[in-house]
TIVEXKOL-560165 format. One record per residue (C-alpha): x, y, z. Coordinates in steps of 0.05 Angstrom, whole numbers. Layout:
N
((X; Y; Z)),
...
This chain:
109
((5418; -707; 5009)),
((5412; -772; 4971)),
((5349; -814; 4960)),
((5360; -889; 4950)),
((5289; -914; 4960)),
((5217; -893; 4947)),
((5193; -824; 4970)),
((5125; -792; 4957)),
((5110; -720; 4974)),
((5143; -652; 4974)),
((5218; -647; 4983)),
((5255; -582; 4996)),
((5331; -583; 4999)),
((5375; -521; 5001)),
((5435; -544; 4960)),
((5439; -612; 4927)),
((5389; -669; 4920)),
((5411; -733; 4887)),
((5363; -789; 4866)),
((5406; -851; 4860)),
((5395; -907; 4810)),
((5351; -944; 4861)),
((5314; -880; 4881)),
((5243; -865; 4860)),
((5209; -798; 4877)),
((5136; -780; 4863)),
((5115; -709; 4881)),
((5146; -640; 4882)),
((5219; -621; 4889)),
((5248; -553; 4905)),
((5324; -548; 4907)),
((5385; -511; 4880)),
((5415; -571; 4843)),
((5382; -637; 4826)),
((5417; -699; 4799)),
((5372; -755; 4776)),
((5398; -825; 4762)),
((5335; -861; 4785)),
((5262; -841; 4772)),
((5225; -777; 4785)),
((5152; -761; 4770)),
((5120; -694; 4786)),
((5139; -620; 4788)),
((5210; -597; 4799)),
((5237; -527; 4811)),
((5313; -524; 4810)),
((5368; -478; 4785)),
((5408; -537; 4756)),
((5380; -605; 4736)),
((5421; -664; 4710)),
((5388; -727; 4684)),
((5441; -781; 4683)),
((5444; -842; 4637)),
((5397; -884; 4681)),
((5352; -825; 4699)),
((5278; -821; 4681)),
((5237; -757; 4690)),
((5162; -750; 4678)),
((5128; -684; 4692)),
((5141; -609; 4692)),
((5209; -579; 4703)),
((5220; -505; 4719)),
((5293; -490; 4705)),
((5339; -453; 4657)),
((5394; -506; 4664)),
((5372; -576; 4644)),
((5421; -628; 4618)),
((5405; -700; 4597)),
((5460; -752; 4587)),
((5456; -804; 4532)),
((5408; -857; 4556)),
((5370; -810; 4603)),
((5295; -804; 4591)),
((5252; -741; 4596)),
((5177; -741; 4583)),
((5145; -676; 4601)),
((5149; -601; 4596)),
((5205; -553; 4612)),
((5190; -481; 4631)),
((5232; -423; 4654)),
((5229; -408; 4729)),
((5196; -340; 4719)),
((5138; -373; 4681)),
((5120; -413; 4744)),
((5115; -348; 4784)),
((5072; -316; 4730)),
((5025; -377; 4729)),
((5017; -373; 4804)),
((4999; -298; 4799)),
((4947; -313; 4746)),
((4915; -368; 4789)),
((4913; -322; 4850)),
((4883; -266; 4809)),
((4830; -310; 4778)),
((4809; -338; 4845)),
((4795; -266; 4869)),
((4749; -254; 4809)),
((4702; -313; 4819)),
((4631; -294; 4836)),
((4571; -335; 4853)),
((4516; -336; 4801)),
((4447; -365; 4808)),
((4442; -415; 4751)),
((4372; -440; 4769)),
((4315; -424; 4723)),
((4241; -435; 4720)),
((4207; -465; 4660)),
((4140; -438; 4638)),
((4086; -492; 4630)),
């Protein structure tokens, strides 16, 4: 699949997603291989990510295989794929531990 225009939202592609030089994606991407020659902003989970010479990435990337060509721009954070799974488990665990507390108080006069 190739994106040549503007797309906002969540994109899931089984094999290859290519963002062309005129492409601009804002959101979340989940794919096996991602090639960026346009602009991407958001969260990406991919086995292989290539930022080409005209590519610009801003956000969080979960991958063990990231390459950036000369001229390509990356502003963000890279994390291994297993860290994303661990963060999700922590969030789910913490949500189960929330309890409601009465924070109201009375003041003696």
